[in-house]
Phi, psi and omega in degrees: 000310180298323180294321179295320178296317179299316179296322179296314180296318180297317179294322180298312183286346171286328185266334187278166176276091185296324182295317179296318177302314182297319183295312182289329177292319177298319179298314180294320180296316178296318178300317179297322177296318179293321177294319178299321178293319183295325187264023179306320183240027181256145181277344180268130182269080178292327184297316180301314178299318182294316181297316179298317181296319179296317180297315178298317180299317180296317179297317178295319179297319178300314181295315180299321183295336180283342183264135178300128182298333176296320177294318179299316184292337178298334180259039182300327182292328176290313179300313179296321179295319179297313179299317180293318181297315180296320180295317179290325182300329180300326180295338184257322183233015180293147179232163176251129180256165184300130178095001179238163179237024177225168180253047186266026183236154176235136179271124179258173177300160179065024176076012181277137174249146184225138179257102185302329183299331179293317178289325179298328177298319178291319176300320180296320178303316181292308184292321181288325175297318178295319179298313179297317181296321179296313180297323179295318180295324182269007181057038180246008184291337181260359181275153180299315183292325177296314178295324179297320178296324177296318180297318179295319178304312182287330183292333183300303179292326181299311183292314182298316182287331174299317181287347171280348181095002182260075182290339176297311178294322178299320178295322178299315178299317181297317181287327173299318177302315181297311183296315184292319179291321178296315180294330181285343176110014175298138188294149185300327185300328179291326178289323178295316178299317180295320180297318178296319180295319179296316179299320180291333183273352184303315177301320178295317179299317183293319186274330187248313188282312184283138175271177185296323180294318179295322177295319179295323177295324178288313182292336179297337180287339188239018182236153175248015180293124183297325180295327178290322178298328184273357179239265185288336180262003186297312184298315180292320179299311179293326177296317179293324177296318179297316180296316181294327183292341181285339180062213183283313188252354178081171180278348184101140180301133182071014182238003182288117181294322179289325176296316181298325180273359176055046184290318180279119181298134175055043181286348176284345186250255185296334184254032179296335180294335178291328176295316178297319181297317182286319188265334180251346176072191181299321180297313181295318178297320178296321179296321178295317179296319178296320178300314178295322179299317180292320177300313181295320178297321180295321178295320176297319180295319178296326176296318180292327181288333182295139184265358179228161185296322182298312180297318178299317182295319180298313179297319179292326178296315179289326173302315180295318181299309181293314182299315180295316179300314182296313182297314182291317181298313179293325176297321177295311185297322183273001177077020178270327180238157178290158179285115182230017172072051178247128183280161172266111187306137178071350181250313185294145174291137180152113183295320181298314181295317182295311182297313184290330175297320179286333173299320176296320177299319179298321178296317179295319177296325177297318177298318181292321187274346181235067183293141177264135177284124181292130181278105179203161178287138183212156176272002178295156174292149183303328184264012179292138182277152177278101184282143177220141178268124178261125182253000000 
C-alpha cells in the first residue's frame, strides 16, 4: 500500500508543473508570515483561517489537476450555472462584513463567510474559455455576431456584481474579458470600437453610475486637501508611509512598529503589501514582484505549450486573473489607483480568495498534465510519442 502511494506521488510530480507548484507555495508561505506579523496584537486569528484555506485550496487543486481539463470543460453548463446561481443568491442572502462596503458575501454554517465572486471568476475562466474555443473551431471568432456573444457572456457577471456594489470585482471580470479575447485572436478593430465607446460613456459613468464615495476615492488621488487625507485618502497615505519607512532592508519580519500598532487599516487584506514594505523593505518588495513575474511568465509558457485552444484560453484566463489583481492591488497601495477592494493573490488574508486562487492553479496544472496531440500531417511514425520537455 505504502509503495503504491509512493509510486503515485512520484508519477504525479513527474507529470506536473513542479515550478508553478513551488512558486505559488512560496507565495502562500510568505503571505502567511506577513499575516502572522500583522496580527501580533490582534484579537482576530486571520492566520488560522488563511492556513486552513490554503490547505483546502491545495487539495482541491491537486484533485482538479488529475482530471482532464477537456472533461471538466464538457460540463461548462454546470460550472456556469453554479457561478450564476451564487451571484444571484447574493441579492437575497448577501451580507456585508467588516471592512467592506458591499453585500457580496454569504454566511455559511459554523460562522464561515464566503465571497461568491471569487469562485465566479474561476467559473468564468472555464465557461469563457469554452466559448472562445467553440467560436474558434467554428471560424466565428472574427465575426461581429461571434464577438457580440462574447460581450454578452462577459456582461452578465459584470452587471450583476456591479449591482451588488462590488465594482472592484466587476472591473476584474471586464479586464479578464479584454485579455482573454485579445489573446484568443479577436480582431483589433473591436477593441478600438470598445475603447471609443468606453471613452464616450465616461461622463455618464461619472454622473449616474458612480456614487459619492466612489467619486471621493477617485478625487483623493489628485488632491492635496488635508481633510481628504484624513478620510478617503487615509488608508493609502498611511500605506505609503509604512512602505517608505522600511527603507532598503526593512525593519525585519515581526519587528515593524507601524505594523504592530495596526496603523494601516485592514493591512492583513488588501494592504498586505504595506506589511512587506515596512518589514522586508525594498529588497523584500522587489522579491515579491519578481515572484509574481515568474508566476505570470510560467502561466504564459503553459499557454504556449498547450496544443489546443481550450487549454490556451484556460491558462490565459488565469494569467489575466492574477495579473489584473496584482496590478490593481499594487496601484491601490501605491496611491496610483483608487481603493476598490482587490486582494493580492496568495498573500492577502481571505479564505475565499486563497481557495479560489488554487482552483485556478489546479486548472492550469490540468492543462499541463493532459497535453493534447495536435492534429496535423506528420512524417512521424504512428506510434511515436508526444515528447514534452519538463522544466
